[in-house]
N, C-alpha and C positions, 0 to 999 in steps of 0.2 A: 743062717734062710732054710727053707727048706720049700726045696724044688719041689711039680710036681707031673710035668715032664720034662723028654730031652729037650725041649722047644723052647722050656718059659728056661734052659740049660747052656742050650745055646743062644740063647737074645741074649743073658748078660755076660754070656765071654764076648759074642757078637761089641757090644756096649762097653766093655771093660775096654777092649782093646782097642775102638774111637778112643776111651777118655786117654788111652796109653799114646797115642800119635797124637792128638792133641797135646799133650802135653812134650813129647820130643818137639813140635815142629816148634814152643813156643820155646823151647828149651836151646834151639837149634838159632832161632835168633835175641836172642838173649847175647850167646855169644857174639854172633853177629855185629851185635849192639858196644859190646864189651871192646871185641877190634877196629870199630870206630875208634872211640872213642882213645886206647890207647895209639895211633896214628899219630908217626913223630910231627905230620902236620898242625893237628891239633893239639898234638903239647907246643907248640910253635905261636901257633893262634891268641892259645891261651896267655902264653910267655907276652906277645907283646899286650897284649888287653894289659893284662897287670902292669907295664913297662908305661906309658901309658899314665895309666891314672896315677898311678906312685913318681913320676915326673912330673904332672898337672899339679899333684895333691904337693911336692916340693919345691913350683913354680909359686902357686898360690902361697903358700908360708914363706918365701921369701922376701914378696911385694909385698908386703902384712907386717913382717920388721922391719 
């Protein structure tokens, strides 16, 4: 890209800086989301849901045998 003035260069640099800041904030949000997903409470909650579903399936299987 060819620039015709320093003003154009400054505007382009400012635009790129803002894009970079936006990407950094998006990465921070993703990091937060991953941290929330990996909390022990979420794993326990997932395990309990799985156990309930598995238990219900086993009960239905025993009923129809």
